[in-house]
N, C-alpha and C positions, 0 to 999 in steps of 0.2 A: 629605078626606084623614085617614088614621089613623096616620100617620108618627109624630107625637110621641109619643101614648099607645102605640103599638107599641115604641118606641125605650125607653121607662120601663119597659114590662113586660119587654122582653127583658133589659135590665139586671139587673133584679130576679131573673130566672129564672136567669141565668148567675152564679151565686154572690154576687149583689148587686153586682154590678159598678158602681163608682162613676162619675160624669160625667167625673172627671179620668182614670179608667183608660181609659174609652173613647175620650177626646179622644187620650190617648197612642197608642192603637192605630191612630187614624184620623189622626194627624199634624195634629191641629187644636187650638185653645185650648178649655179648659171652657166659655167662654162661648160659643162656637160651638155645642157639643152643647147647652147649654141653649136657644138659640135654635132649634135645630132640634125640641126637644121642646115648645117653647111655640107653635111655628108661626111665629115671627118670621122664619125664614129656612128655605130648603130646600137641602139638599145638592147639589152638581153630580152629572151622571151617573156619574162616576168613583167618587165617594164613595158613592152608592147601591149601587154594584155592591160596593163594598169591604164595606159593611153588609149586606148579602144573603150573602157570603160569610162574613162573621165569625160571623152569627147563623143560618147554614145555612137560609134561607128564600129565597122567590122574590121579586122585586121587586113582583110584583103583590101577594103578601101582605102585605108591609113597608108599602105605600103604601095598600091599600085594605081590607084585612081586619082585622077587630077580634080581635085575638090573645088579649086579656085573659081572656076567658072560659074559654079552653083551661085556664087555670090550675087551675080547678077538678078537671081530671083528674089532675094531677100534683102531687106533693110538691115541696119543693126537694131538689136533690141533697145527699147527705152523705157523709162518709168514714167508714166503719166498718170495726173490726176484726172480722174472722169468726174465732172460734175453732177449734182442730183439730177435725175431724170424720171420720167413716167413713161412707162412702156404699155402699150396694148398688145398683149400677146397671144399666141394660140398654138396648140401642138397637134400634129398629125403622126400617125403610124400607118405607114403604106409602104409599098415597094419602092416609091420614089418621093418621099416626103418632103423633099426641099421643093421639088415642083408644086406638090399639091398644097402645101401650105402658103405658097406665094399666090396660087390662083386664089385660096380663100380670101387671104388678106387683101388681094387687089379688090375683090368683090366687096369685102367689108368696108375698105376705104373709101370706095364710090358711094355706097350706101350711107356712110356715116357723114359724108361731107369733109373727109380728110383731104381729100385731093383740092378742095377750093382754098387750102392754107396755102400761104407762101412764107418762106421758100418751101420746096418741095420736101415733104416729109422723108426722114431717113428710116432704114430698117437694119435691125441686127438679128442675130439667129444663133443657134448652138445645137449640137446633137442631145436628144432626149434619151438618157441612158436606161430608163425603165422598161425595156422591151425584153421579154422572156426569151430564153434560148430556143424554147418550141416555136415562138413566133418567128424568130430569127431562122432557125435552121428548116422548119417544115414549111413555113409560108413566105420566107424572103422578106420579111418585114424589118423596117427600120423606123425609128423615130427622129422628128427635128421640131424645134420650137423656132418660131420667128415672130417678130414683133415691130410695130410701129413706134417710133419716140414721139410722144405726143406733146405738141406745144403747150406751153402753160396755158391755163384757162380754157382748154379745147373740151367742148362738150359734144359727145359723138350723137347723131341723129338715131342711132340703132345700136342694140347690145350685139354681142357675138366675140367679144374678147375679154380676157381677163386683165384687168387694169392693175399693173404693178408699180410701185414707187420705190425708187432706190435712192439712198442718200449718197453724196460724196464718197469717192473711194480710190485707191491707188491700184493700179495695173500696170502689168509689164506688156509691152505692145511690140509687134513686129508687122511688117508689111510684106505680103507675098505678092510677086509680080505675076501676071497671068497664071492665077491659081488653078483654072480648070482645063489647061493643057495637059497638065498630068495630076488631076486632083488628088488621088489616093497616094501621090508620093510627096508632092510639095506641100499639101495642108498639113499632114500629119507631121512633116519634117518642121515645118514652122513651129507648131506646138513643142516639138521636142527641143528646138533651139531656144524658146522661151525658158523651158524648164532647166536646160543646161545652163543658161544664163543666170538664172535664180540661185541656183546650187552653187556654182563658181563665184558669185559676188556675195554669198552670205544671205541672201534674201530668203524668205519662205513663201511657198505657195499658201494661201488662205482658205481654208475649206469651210469657213464659218457659212452659216445659214442666213444671214442678213444681206448677203451681196449675192450677186451672179457670179458663179466661179469661173466661167469663161464665157466669151462670146466672140462672133465674128460679124463684120461688116463688110459687105462687096460694094463697089463703087467704080466708077469710070474716071480716069484722070489722063490727061495727055493722050487720048486715043486709046488706052489701054485699060484692061480689067485688073483691078487690085482688090486685095483681101487684106484688112487689118485684123489681126487676132489679138485678143486681149485675156490674159490671165490674171484674176484677182491676187495680189501679193502684200505681203507685209513689209513694207518698206520704210516704215517711220523712221526718220533720222539718219537715212541712208542716202546719199547722192542729191542730185538736183532733180526736182520734179519738174515736168513741163505740162501745162494744161492746154492741151489743142483739141480735145475730143469734140468740143462743141463747134469745131470750124465747120462753115458751109461747104457742102459737096456740089 
């Protein structure tokens, strides 16, 4: 049974949750949580179900899978302040929207003179949710939005993108290592880990219309593909904030 090591791993993953904090959430003593983790005691069925809901995992995974190696794929969740930025964005609905929108933006960047700017411009993107069920089920269509982060004062030589301006905002961020090796597993789990972190630490996901609700940035670092996932969050007055979104890639 992997319950004890999995609980230790899940606490660490969820913002370094202490045994005391988990005990409060489960309405048991800290000593009880300690016994669960050392294997001296096993939670009853109701507590196991509560644990699986709290950590967003199945009972089978909680009891039998070795979750700790998955930590290699993800960084801890952190709260960052994203400075104001200007985005030239475009949306495509197609069977492969990520590839198609990338081709379009590459063409636009060359025509607009963006590739002449140093350092090389960065790009972010996110799923476009406004695709009907008929489009999805009948035609296999999905939507994706991507855009270039435009330098201050940049004047494109041609139209073709929507220019969007966002003010400084707070986001929860996680880094996913080698995300496309198992994209439909690692990327959704990255989003879920952020949401778990927000809920566990008393933060709120911010659904306001003045800011992007979430976005992703893919880049190469140390010879490895990485993806930073951001979810807009209401973290005013809670914890230390780190401003490093503007670092160069």
